[in-house]
C-alpha positions in Angstrom: 1.8 27.3 -5.0 -0.3 26.3 -7.9 1.2 25.4 -11.4 -0.3 28.4 -13.2 2.0 30.5 -11.2 5.1 28.8 -12.5 4.2 27.9 -16.2 2.7 29.9 -19.0 0.1 28.3 -21.3 -0.2 25.6 -18.7 -3.2 24.2 -20.5 -1.0 23.1 -23.5 0.7 20.5 -21.2 -0.5 17.1 -20.5 0.1 14.8 -17.6 -2.0 11.6 -18.4 -3.8 10.0 -21.2 -6.5 7.3 -21.1 -7.1 4.2 -23.2 -10.8 4.6 -22.5 -12.7 5.8 -25.6 -13.9 9.4 -25.2 -11.8 10.3 -22.2 -9.8 13.5 -22.9 -6.4 13.9 -21.9 -5.6 15.3 -18.3 -3.7 18.6 -18.5 -0.7 19.0 -16.2 -2.7 21.8 -14.3 -5.7 19.4 -13.7 -3.4 16.7 -12.5 -1.5 19.1 -10.0 -4.8 20.5 -8.7 -6.0 17.0 -7.9 -2.8 16.1 -6.3 -2.8 19.1 -4.1 -6.5 18.8 -3.2 -5.7 15.1 -1.8 -2.5 16.3 -0.1 -4.3 19.0 1.6 -7.1 16.5 2.6 -4.3 14.4 4.3 -3.0 17.6 5.9 -6.3 18.6 7.2 -6.8 15.1 8.6 -3.9 15.7 10.9 -0.7 15.1 8.9 0.2 18.8 8.9 0.3 18.6 12.6 2.4 15.5 12.3 4.8 17.0 9.9 5.2 20.0 12.2 6.1 17.9 15.1 8.7 15.9 13.2 10.4 19.3 12.2 10.3 20.6 15.7 12.2 17.5 16.8 14.7 17.4 13.9 18.3 18.1 14.8 21.3 18.6 12.5 25.0 18.7 13.2 28.4 19.2 11.7 31.6 21.0 12.4 30.5 24.1 10.5 26.9 24.3 12.1 27.3 22.7 15.5 24.1 21.4 16.8 21.2 23.0 15.0 17.7 22.7 16.0 15.0 24.2 13.6 13.3 27.2 15.0 9.7 28.5 14.3 10.7 30.4 11.1 12.7 27.4 9.7 9.6 25.1 10.3 7.4 27.4 8.4 9.9 27.7 5.6 10.3 23.9 5.4 6.6 23.4 5.4 6.3 25.9 2.5 9.0 24.0 0.4 7.6 20.5 1.3 4.1 21.7 -0.2 6.1 23.0 -3.2 7.8 19.6 -3.6 4.5 18.0 -3.9 3.2 20.7 -6.3 6.1 20.6 -8.5 6.8 16.8 -8.5 5.5 16.7 -12.1 6.5 20.0 -13.4 9.2 18.4 -15.4 6.5 17.1 -17.8 6.8 20.1 -19.6 9.7 18.4 -21.3 8.8 18.6 -24.9 10.1 15.1 -25.5 7.9 13.8 -22.8 5.0 15.6 -24.2 5.4 14.6 -27.7 6.5 10.9 -27.2 4.2 10.0 -24.2 1.4 12.4 -24.4 1.3 12.4 -28.3 1.1 16.2 -28.0 1.9 17.6 -31.6 2.2 21.1 -30.1 5.8 20.2 -29.2 6.7 18.3 -32.3 9.3 21.1 -33.5 10.8 21.4 -30.0 11.0 17.6 -29.8 13.0 17.4 -33.0 15.5 20.0 -31.8 16.0 18.2 -28.4 15.5 14.6 -29.0 19.1 13.8 -29.8 20.4 15.2 -26.6 17.7 14.8 -24.0 15.4 11.9 -23.0 11.7 11.7 -22.2 12.1 11.6 -18.3 10.5 14.2 -16.1 11.4 13.6 -12.4 14.9 15.1 -12.7 13.7 18.2 -14.5 11.2 18.8 -11.7 14.1 18.4 -9.2 16.1 21.0 -11.2 13.4 23.7 -11.3 12.4 23.0 -7.6 16.2 23.4 -6.7 16.6 26.4 -8.5 13.5 28.2 -7.1 14.1 27.3 -3.6 17.8 27.8 -3.3 17.0 31.4 -4.6 14.5 31.8 -1.9 17.0 30.8 0.9 19.6 33.4 -0.5 17.0 36.2 -0.6 15.4 35.6 2.8 18.3 34.6 5.1 21.7 35.9 5.9 22.7 33.4 8.8 25.3 31.1 7.2 24.4 28.1 9.3 20.6 28.4 8.8 21.2 28.5 5.2 23.4 25.3 5.1 20.8 23.5 7.0 18.1 24.6 4.7 20.1 23.8 1.6 20.3 20.3 3.1 16.5 20.1 3.5 15.9 21.4 0.0 18.3 18.9 -1.3 16.7 16.1 0.5 13.2 17.1 -0.8 14.7 17.1 -4.3 15.4 13.3 -3.5 11.7 12.9 -2.5 10.8 14.2 -6.1 13.2 12.3 -7.8 11.9 9.0 -6.5 8.1 9.5 -6.7 8.1 6.8 -9.4 10.7 4.6 -7.8 12.2 3.3 -4.4 13.0 5.6 -1.5 16.4 4.0 -0.6 19.2 6.2 0.5 20.0 9.9 0.1 23.6 10.5 -1.0 25.6 12.7 -3.3 24.5 10.8 -6.5 21.5 13.0 -7.1 23.6 16.2 -6.8 25.9 14.9 -9.6 22.9 14.3 -11.7 21.3 17.6 -11.0 24.5 19.4 -11.8 24.8 17.7 -15.1 21.1 18.2 -16.0 21.1 21.7 -15.1 24.3 22.4 -17.2 22.7 20.6 -20.2 19.4 22.6 -19.9 21.4 25.8 -19.9 22.4 24.8 -23.3 18.7 24.4 -24.3 16.7 27.3 -23.3 13.9 26.1 -25.7 13.1 23.5 -22.9 12.0 26.0 -20.3 10.7 28.8 -22.6 7.3 28.6 -20.9 8.6 28.5 -17.3 8.0 31.9 -15.6 11.3 31.6 -13.8 13.2 30.7 -16.9 15.3 33.6 -16.9 16.3 33.0 -13.4 16.9 29.4 -14.2 19.2 30.2 -17.2 21.2 32.5 -14.8 21.6 29.9 -12.1 25.2 29.2 -11.4 26.1 25.5 -11.5 29.4 26.3 -9.8 27.4 28.1 -6.9 25.4 24.9 -6.6 28.6 22.9 -5.8 29.6 25.6 -3.2 26.2 25.5 -1.5 26.1 21.8 -1.1 29.8 20.8 -0.4 29.2 21.5 3.3 25.4 21.0 3.5 25.8 17.4 2.4 28.3 16.8 5.1 25.5 17.5 7.8 24.1 14.5 9.7 20.7 14.2 11.4 22.1 13.6 15.0 20.7 10.2 15.0 17.1 11.3 15.9 14.2 9.7 14.3 12.2 12.7 13.5 13.9 14.0 10.4 14.1 10.4 9.0 10.4 9.9 9.6 9.7 13.5 8.2 11.2 12.7 4.9 9.5 9.3 4.7 6.1 11.0 5.6 6.6 13.8 2.8 7.4 11.1 0.3 4.4 9.0 1.5 2.1 12.0 1.1 3.5 12.8 -2.3 3.0 9.3 -3.8 -0.2 8.8 -2.1 -1.8 12.0 -3.3 -0.3 11.4 -6.7 -1.9 8.0 -6.8 -5.4 9.3 -5.5 -5.1 12.1 -8.2 -4.3 9.6 -11.0 -6.9 7.0 -9.9 -9.6 9.9 -9.8 -8.8 10.6 -13.4 -8.3 7.1 -14.7 -11.2 5.4 -12.8 -13.5 7.8 -11.4 -13.9 10.4 -14.1 -12.7 13.3 -12.0 -15.2 12.7 -9.1 -13.3 13.4 -6.0 -13.7 11.2 -3.1 -12.8 11.2 0.6 -10.7 9.1 3.1 -12.1 6.1 4.6 -12.2 6.0 8.3 -14.2 5.0 11.4 -16.8 7.8 12.0 -18.4 8.4 15.7 -21.4 6.8 14.4 -19.4 3.6 13.2 -17.7 3.3 16.5 -21.0 3.5 18.4 -22.5 0.8 16.2 -19.4 -1.4 16.8 -19.7 -0.9 20.5 -23.5 -1.4 20.4 -23.1 -4.7 18.7 -20.2 -5.9 20.9 -21.9 -4.9 24.0 -25.2 -6.7 23.1 -23.3 -10.0 22.7 -23.7 -12.8 25.2 -19.9 -12.8 25.9 -20.0 -9.0 26.7 -23.0 -9.4 28.9 -21.2 -12.1 30.9 -18.2 -9.9 31.2 -20.4 -7.1 32.4 -22.0 -9.1 35.0 -18.6 -10.2 36.6 -17.3 -6.6 36.7 -15.7 -6.0 40.1 -16.2 -9.6 41.5 -12.7 -10.5 41.1 -11.7 -14.1 41.5 -10.5 -16.5 43.9 -8.7 -20.0 43.8 -11.9 -21.8 42.9 -13.0 -19.4 40.2 -13.6 -20.8 36.6 -11.2 -19.9 33.7 -14.0 -17.5 32.3 -14.2 -15.7 35.7 -10.5 -15.1 35.7 -10.7 -14.0 32.0 -13.4 -11.5 33.1 -11.1 -10.3 35.9 -8.3 -9.8 33.3 -10.6 -7.9 31.0 -11.6 -5.2 33.6 -8.0 -5.1 35.0 -6.8 -3.9 31.6 -9.7 -1.6 31.2 -9.1 0.0 34.7 -5.4 0.3 34.2 -5.8 2.0 30.9 -7.8 4.8 32.7 -4.9 5.3 34.8 -2.6 5.4 31.8 -4.6 7.2 29.2 -1.7 9.5 28.3 0.7 6.8 27.3 0.8 5.5 23.7 2.3 2.1 23.9 0.3 -0.2 26.2 1.6 -3.8 27.1 -0.8 -6.5 28.1 0.7 -9.7 29.3 -1.7 -12.6 29.8 -1.6 -16.4 29.8 -2.1 -18.4 26.6 -5.9 -19.0 26.4 -6.4 -16.1 28.6 -8.8 -14.1 26.1 -6.3 -11.7 24.8 -8.2 -11.1 21.5 -11.5 -10.2 23.4 -9.5 -8.0 25.7 -7.8 -6.2 22.9 -11.0 -5.7 21.1 -12.9 -4.3 24.0 -10.0 -1.8 24.8 -9.6 -0.9 21.2 -13.4 0.2 20.9 -13.1 2.1 24.2 -10.1 4.0 22.9 -11.7 4.7 19.5 -14.8 6.1 21.4 -13.0 8.2 24.0 -10.0 9.3 21.8 -11.6 9.6 18.4 -9.4 7.1 16.8 -10.3 6.4 13.1 -8.8 3.0 12.5 -8.3 -0.5 14.2 -5.3 -2.5 12.9 -4.6 -5.9 14.0 -1.2 -7.4 13.3 -0.3 -11.0 13.7 2.8 -13.1 13.0 1.0 -16.0 11.2 -2.1 -16.6 9.0 -3.4 -19.1 11.4 -3.8 -16.4 13.9 -5.2 -14.0 11.3 -8.0 -16.5 10.4 -8.9 -17.3 14.0 -9.1 -13.7 15.0 -11.3 -12.8 11.9 -13.6 -15.7 12.8 -13.8 -14.6 16.6 -14.4 -10.9 15.9 -16.8 -11.1 13.0 -19.4 -12.4 15.6 -19.4 -8.9 17.2 -19.8 -7.0 13.9 -23.0 -5.3 12.7 -24.1 -7.6 9.8 -26.2 -4.7 8.2 -23.2 -2.3 7.8 -21.0 -3.9 5.2 -18.4 -1.2 5.3 -17.6 -2.1 8.7 -16.4 -5.4 7.8 -13.2 -7.0 9.2 -10.7 -7.1 6.2 -7.9 -9.6 6.2 -5.0 -8.3 4.1 -3.0 -11.2 2.9 -2.5 -12.9 -0.4 -5.2 -15.3 -0.2 -8.1 -13.4 1.0 -10.3 -11.4 -1.5 -11.5 -7.9 -0.6 -14.8 -8.5 -2.5 -17.8 -9.9 -1.0 -18.1 -13.7 -1.6 -21.6 -13.5 -2.9 -20.7 -11.0 -5.5 -17.7 -13.0 -6.7 -20.0 -16.2 -7.2 -22.8 -14.3 -8.9 -20.1 -12.4 -11.0 -21.7 -9.1 -10.2 -18.2 -7.3 -10.5 -17.2 -5.2 -13.6 -14.0 -3.3 -14.4 -15.0 -0.3 -12.2 -15.2 -2.6 -9.2 -11.8 -4.0 -10.0 -10.0 -0.8 -10.1 -11.7 0.4 -7.0 -10.9 -2.9 -5.2 -7.3 -2.8 -6.3 -7.0 0.9 -5.2 -8.8 0.1 -1.8 -6.2 -2.7 -1.1 -3.1 -0.9 -2.2 -4.2 2.1 0.3 -5.6 -0.1 3.0 -8.7 1.8 2.7 -10.3 -0.5 5.3 -10.8 1.2 8.8 -10.8 -2.3 10.4 -8.4 -4.8 9.2 -6.0 -7.6 10.0 -2.5 -8.0 8.6 0.6 -9.8 9.0 3.6 -8.5 10.9 5.8 -8.6 7.8 3.2 -6.4 5.8 3.1 -4.0 8.8 6.8 -3.6 9.1 6.8 -3.0 5.4 4.2 -0.1 5.8 6.7 1.3 8.5 10.1 0.5 7.3 9.7 -0.3 3.7 11.2 1.6 0.8 9.1 0.7 -2.2 6.5 3.1 -3.6 3.7 0.7 -2.7 4.8 0.4 1.0 4.6 4.3 1.3 1.1 4.4 -0.1 -0.3 2.9 3.1 1.6 5.1 5.6 -0.7 8.1 5.7 -3.8 6.0 6.1 -2.5 4.7 9.6 -3.0 8.2 11.1 -5.2 8.1 14.3 -5.0 4.3 14.6 -5.2 1.8 17.3 -2.8 -0.8 16.4 -2.8 -4.3 18.1 0.2 -6.4 17.8 0.0 -10.0 19.2 2.8 -12.6 19.9 5.4 -10.1 19.8 7.8 -12.5 21.3 7.9 -14.2 17.7 9.9 -11.3 16.5 13.7 -11.7 16.5 15.2 -9.9 19.4 17.6 -8.2 17.1 14.7 -5.8 16.2 13.2 -5.0 19.4 15.1 -2.1 20.5 14.7 -0.2 17.2 11.2 -1.4 17.0 10.1 0.1 20.3 12.0 3.3 19.5 10.3 3.6 16.0 6.9 2.6 17.4 7.0 5.2 20.2 7.9 8.1 17.9 5.4 7.1 15.3 2.7 6.7 18.0 3.4 10.3 19.2 3.3 12.0 15.7 0.7 9.8 13.9 -1.5 9.8 16.9 -1.5 5.9 17.5 -2.4 3.8 20.5 -0.3 0.6 20.2 -1.4 -2.4 22.2 1.4 -5.0 22.3 0.2 -8.4 23.7 2.1 -11.7 24.6 2.0 -14.6 26.9 5.6 -14.1 27.4 5.9 -10.4 27.0 9.4 -8.8 26.9 9.9 -5.5 28.9 10.7 -3.7 25.7 10.8 -0.3 27.2 13.9 -1.4 29.2 16.0 -1.7 26.1 15.9 2.1 25.7 16.2 3.6 29.2 16.2 7.2 30.0 14.5 8.1 26.6 11.2 8.9 28.0 9.1 6.3 26.1 5.5 6.8 26.4 4.6 3.2 27.7 2.4 1.7 30.3 1.8 -2.0 31.5 -1.8 -2.7 31.6 -1.3 -5.9 33.4 1.2 -5.0 36.3 0.0 -8.0 38.3 -0.1 -10.5 35.5 1.3 -13.3 37.7 -1.7 -13.6 39.5 -3.5 -14.7 36.4 -0.7 -17.1 35.5 -0.4 -18.5 39.1 -4.3 -19.2 39.1 -5.0 -23.0 39.2 -6.8 -22.8 35.9 -3.7 -21.8 34.2 -0.8 -22.8 36.4 -2.3 -26.3 37.1 -3.6 -27.1 33.6 -0.3 -28.5 32.6 2.6 -30.1 34.6 6.1 -30.1 33.3 7.7 -33.6 33.3 11.6 -33.6 32.7 12.0 -37.4 33.4 13.2 -37.8 29.9 15.2 -34.5 29.6 19.0 -35.2 29.1 22.0 -32.9 29.4 23.3 -33.8 26.0 21.2 -34.1 22.8 19.9 -37.6 22.0 20.6 -39.6 18.9 17.6 -40.5 16.7 17.3 -43.8 18.2 17.5 -42.6 21.7 14.9 -39.9 20.9 12.5 -42.5 19.6 13.1 -44.8 22.5 12.1 -41.8 24.7 9.2 -40.9 22.7 7.9 -44.6 22.8 8.1 -44.6 26.5 6.2 -41.5 27.0 3.4 -42.8 24.6 3.4 -46.0 26.6 2.7 -44.1 29.7 -0.2 -42.3 28.2 -2.0 -44.8 26.0 -5.6 -43.7 25.1 -4.9 -40.1 25.2 -4.6 -37.3 22.7 -0.8 -36.4 22.4 0.7 -33.5 20.8 4.4 -34.1 19.8 6.5 -31.2 18.4 9.9 -31.3 16.7 11.5 -28.0 16.1 12.6 -28.8 12.6 10.5 -30.3 9.7 13.2 -32.8 9.0 13.0 -34.5 12.5 9.2 -34.1 12.5 9.0 -36.1 9.4 11.3 -38.8 10.8 9.4 -39.1 13.9 6.0 -39.2 12.0 7.4 -42.0 9.7 8.7 -43.9 12.4 5.5 -43.9 14.3 3.3 -44.5 11.2 5.3 -47.6 10.4 5.1 -49.4 13.7 1.6 -50.7 14.0 -2.0 -49.8 14.0 -2.2 -49.2 17.7 -1.8 -45.4 17.4 -3.5 -43.0 15.2 -0.8 -40.8 13.8 -1.5 -37.5 12.0 0.7 -34.5 11.1 0.4 -30.9 11.2 3.1 -28.5 9.7 3.8 -25.5 7.6 3.5 -27.5 4.4 -0.2 -28.2 5.0 -2.8 -26.4 3.1 -5.3 -24.3 4.9 -7.9 -26.6 4.0 -6.2 -29.7 5.5 -5.5 -27.9 8.7 -9.0 -26.9 9.2 -10.1 -30.4 8.7 -7.5 -31.7 11.0 -8.4 -29.4 13.7 -12.2 -30.2 13.4 -11.4 -33.9 13.5 -9.2 -33.3 16.8 -11.8 -31.1 18.5 -14.6 -33.9 17.8 -12.3 -36.8 18.5 -13.9 -39.3 20.8 -12.5 -42.7 20.0 -12.4 -44.2 23.5 -9.2 -45.9 24.4 -7.5 -45.2 21.1 -4.2 -43.1 21.3 -4.2 -40.1 18.8 -0.8 -38.7 18.2 -0.4 -35.4 16.2 3.3 -34.8 15.0 3.9 -31.3 14.5 6.4 -28.5 14.2 6.7 -25.0 15.8 3.6 -24.0 13.6 1.3 -25.2 16.4 2.7 -22.5 18.7 1.3 -19.8 16.3 -2.1 -19.5 17.9 -3.5 -22.8 16.6 -6.7 -23.5 18.5 -6.0 -27.1 19.7 -6.5 -28.8 22.9 -4.5 -32.0 23.8 -4.2 -34.1 26.8 -0.2 -34.7 26.8 2.5 -32.8 25.1 6.0 -34.1 24.1 8.4 -31.4 22.9 11.9 -31.0 21.7 13.3 -28.0 23.7 13.9 -24.7 22.3 13.5 -21.3 24.0 11.5 -20.5 27.0 8.8 -18.5 24.8 8.3 -21.6 22.7 8.0 -23.9 25.6 5.1 -21.6 27.0 3.5 -21.3 23.8 3.3 -25.0 23.3 2.2 -25.5 26.9 -0.8 -23.6 26.1 -2.0 -26.2 23.7 -2.2 -28.8 26.5 -5.4 -28.9 28.5 -6.0 -25.5 26.9 -9.4 -24.9 28.3 -8.6 -26.4 31.7 -11.5 -28.9 31.4 -9.4 -32.0 32.4 -10.1 -33.4 35.9 -6.3 -33.8 36.4 -3.5 -31.6 34.9 -2.2 -32.3 31.5 1.4 -33.4 31.1 4.2 -31.8 29.1 7.4 -34.0 28.6 10.6 -32.2 27.3 13.2 -34.2 25.5 16.6 -32.9 23.9 16.9 -34.2 20.5 17.8 -31.3 18.2 19.9 -28.5 19.5 17.9 -25.1 19.7 20.7 -23.3 18.1 19.8 -25.1 14.8 16.7 -22.9 14.6 17.6 -20.1 16.8 21.2 -19.3 15.7 22.3 -16.0 17.2 19.3 -15.5 19.3 20.2 -14.2 22.8 17.4 -16.3 24.3 19.7 -19.4 23.9 21.5 -18.3 27.0 18.8 -19.4 29.3 17.1 -22.5 28.1 16.4 -25.9 29.5 19.7 -26.9 27.6 21.9 -24.3 29.2 20.4 -23.6 32.5 17.7 -26.3 33.3 17.0 -25.4 36.9 16.6 -21.6 36.2 14.4 -22.5 33.1 12.2 -24.7 35.2 11.8 -22.1 38.0 10.7 -19.5 35.4 8.4 -21.8 33.5 6.7 -23.1 36.7 6.4 -19.5 38.3 5.8 -17.8 35.0 8.3 -15.0 35.7 9.0 -13.9 32.1 9.5 -10.5 33.2 12.5 -11.5 35.1 13.6 -13.9 32.3 13.8 -11.1 29.8 15.7 -8.8 32.2 18.2 -11.3 32.3 18.2 -12.1 28.5 18.6 -8.4 27.8 21.7 -8.2 29.7 23.2 -10.3 26.9 21.5 -8.5 24.1 24.3 -5.9 23.7 24.1 -2.6 22.0 23.8 -2.4 18.2 24.4 1.1 16.9 24.1 0.3 13.3 20.3 1.3 12.8 21.1 4.7 14.5 24.1 5.2 12.1 21.8 4.3 9.1 19.2 6.8 10.5 21.9 9.5 10.7 22.9 8.7 7.2 19.2 8.8 5.8 19.8 5.3 4.6 16.3 4.0 4.4 17.1 0.8 2.6 19.6 -0.1 5.1 17.2 0.5 8.0 14.6 -1.7 6.1 17.1 -4.5 5.7 18.0 -4.4 9.5 14.3 -4.4 10.4 13.3 -7.2 8.0 11.4 -9.9 10.0 11.6 -12.9 7.8 14.9 -13.5 5.8 14.0 -17.0 4.7 13.9 -17.7 0.9 10.6 -19.5 0.0 9.4 -21.2 -3.1 5.7 -21.5 -4.0 4.3 -24.5 -5.9 0.8 -25.2 -7.1 0.1 -29.0 -6.9 -2.5 -30.7 -9.3 -4.6 -33.0 -7.3 -8.2 -33.4 -6.6 -9.6 -31.5 -3.5 -13.3 -31.4 -2.5 -14.2 -32.7 -6.0 -12.3 -30.1 -7.8 -9.2 -30.9 -9.9 -6.3 -28.6 -9.4 -5.6 -28.4 -13.0 -8.9 -26.8 -13.7 -7.9 -24.0 -11.1 -4.5 -23.7 -12.7 -5.8 -23.3 -16.1 -8.1 -20.5 -14.9 -4.9 -18.8 -13.4 -3.1 -19.2 -16.6 -6.1 -17.8 -18.6 -6.2 -14.6 -16.4 -2.4 -14.1 -16.7 -2.6 -14.6 -20.4 -5.6 -12.7 -21.6 -6.5 -10.1 -18.9 -4.5 -7.2 -19.9 -6.2 -4.6 -17.7 -3.7 -4.4 -14.6 -6.5 -3.9 -12.0 -8.9 -6.5 -13.4 -6.0 -8.9 -13.7 -4.6 -8.2 -10.1 -8.2 -8.5 -8.4 -9.2 -11.6 -10.4 -6.0 -13.4 -9.4 -6.8 -12.2 -5.8 -10.2 -13.8 -5.9 -8.8 -17.0 -7.5 -6.2 -17.2 -4.7 -9.0 -18.3 -2.3 -9.5 -21.5 -4.6 -5.9 -21.9 -5.3 -5.1 -22.0 -1.5 -6.2 -25.8 -1.4 -3.5 -26.5 -3.8 -0.6 -24.1 -2.9 2.4 -25.2 -0.9 5.1 -22.7 0.3 8.4 -24.3 0.9 11.2 -22.6 3.2 14.4 -23.3 1.3 16.1 -25.4 3.8 18.9 -27.9 3.1 16.5 -30.6 1.7 14.4 -28.2 -0.3 17.5 -26.8 -2.0 18.2 -30.2 -3.7 15.1 -29.9 -5.8 15.5 -29.0 -9.5 12.7 -26.5 -9.7 13.5 -25.7 -13.2 12.2 -29.0 -14.3 8.7 -27.7 -13.5 6.8 -25.0 -15.5 6.3 -21.8 -13.9 3.6 -19.1 -14.4 3.6 -15.7 -12.5 6.4 -16.7 -10.3 4.8 -19.9 -9.1 5.8 -23.5 -10.0 3.3 -26.1 -11.1 3.4 -29.8 -10.4 1.2 -31.8 -13.0 -0.3 -34.9 -12.0 0.5 -34.3 -8.4 -1.9 -36.8 -7.1 0.8 -39.4 -6.7 2.5 -37.1 -4.1 -0.6 -36.6 -2.0 -1.2 -38.9 0.9 -4.8 -39.8 1.8 -5.9 -39.2 5.5 -9.2 -41.1 5.6 -9.8 -40.2 9.1 -11.0 -36.7 8.0 -11.2 -37.0 4.2 -8.2 -34.8 3.3 -4.8 -35.3 1.7 -1.4 -34.2 2.9 1.7 -33.6 0.6 4.6 -36.1 0.6 7.4 -33.8 0.2 9.9 -36.4 0.7 8.8 -38.3 -2.3 8.7 -35.1 -4.4 12.2 -34.2 -3.3 13.4 -37.7 -4.2 11.8 -37.6 -7.7 13.1 -33.9 -8.5 16.5 -33.9 -7.0 
């Protein structure tokens, strides 16, 4: 439906104005035509098929309709009204008050004067009213079946909600909108001048508000039978509406009505990626090892090669499956395995996007560095884009040479908001927000994930409470959005077991993974030593005695010492630093900057001080894919996943003549960190013998089968889906709930004073008025700011700080003259933040 079929004199109404000199106002018809152009573009790219699948799987039930599944006729009708919801989302802009106040349209000055005392300048609710009137009439005219009409009434109402929120958040469908609609229609009936140019004006004027109540009093009692399809359908329509609307507005504002297409991997792009990858020395070695397998004397690279081909071959047997599990040891080459598989899938199944998802920035940085070696350098549009708060989407050379202008900023912001990068890396928090988020910005990204290969690494880092619903949603999204989801981990939970009997489309591409774990290069690279493991938690003094005894047994070696809280890590670090100069003691935790971490890891990698004991005191941040290779490990026990990840940092590349050694101590109770986590039922604290057997034999499949028995059934998400409570689902699927504070510390780093960077930050905030330019300039500056930025999780000690004593700009605190809080690390010319001193001064 085009707008000129609904409104007379459509050229008299405006939708947008531009501040740029010489740019004419955009008429409502022009905007609607652009919205429908992009909406249809998404439909043609496969979203129409997705919407139809979702409708075919939608089920409604209530006492009055029983269990109702949409038939072919229903699906066609709903597709028709969904298209109209998109087309009519801005029709409320015919509001004379909106035209006069917002568009400075003097044609409506007289109407404005008559209406302004009783109506506002909003437009979405009026769009809903016209859409509702038009489509309820259609239902009454076309259908006789009462059950069918009740279901279709409900769907039309839900699509009204979609329209009503196209400038807001998509939170929960309830009867609040109904009361607003009832009141709005009643008021408009008193002001026919409002809809004098609406072709269906007579019908609207005659629309019975009381009949509206009768139609909905039963329809709103319908529930959606706890199926995901209708829930995802509504999210998808909302996503398509706001995304198409954004594309259209961007076309008018930034590109002067020049239409543009969607960014995706073409067949040629995939061939170029494959060609570059297969010409690498790494792949040539892998290719030469195909079919050779491995034996007990094989090297680690030979075992990695066998794993690579095992995954490829098992994929061939499971091409029809959508969710693919890959379990492999830490250091087993999962990144290379997943990339090779992703390219194979893209080529053979015409996928248009590769999306990596990681839990931590350290993994994102390492993966970017690893994969960029395999990208064609001459094709810049095939770059691997990291999507986080500290990585610019612009080419670094263009930034340095200041080749960017306002058009570049607008385009850059637009591309990032829409994730218009066919090959990218993002965090698991960002990805979950794309799937479960309720904000308008979150929904802008969803349609761009169509036809994607999505790779999730270290999935065991997600809280078990989200696993069941995560795999349910991933399975359904994969089916209707045409995804292949590769889920990887060194301790992979058998997630499909959480929803038995539901026909999940899953396959394990490493069914014999234990043969890799049990090979000498992985199994024997580190031995577990429980000599100092006690049944009860140690006091601080007892813990330090154990640590000193372990160090004494391993003098002259590189020792990694992990505590599971920052507080205990600090105490251990301070204690070791204060003793004597026999040891070289360094720290690595989540409070460190990216620059410090990089310098530290380089120093450790090249460490060659014969006979000197190097001790790196760390927190669980080291488990997050940090590429570090030590000889001895000392670890406060936690959960078995954590023990395995930590063990992968000891003799990581299996180059030691003898096995590395990993000592366990029981200092801080694991429940302090993992409160409520079902994995606490089987740890070295609760069941040490069983935990030891699992750890040594790498039987994590059996481990998780036992853990799942304690997981229980939580029906809350199903109930929220049934109630179309999108915000409730978002909250339940939130991965990180910790409150954080961000602080910029003024100190000197690499010859640059932090204050100079901060002043540039303030200058952009104060003087750059254009939103796109300000946003993208701040993004570019963030890379420089990263050396001075510290993110503090609000734990007990951090909450003592009086942050209000610090100046704040843009939601970020500023610590002036921060040099006195920086500890110099002369070993590798870097500085670490003395948080204890800061907390003491500002508490």
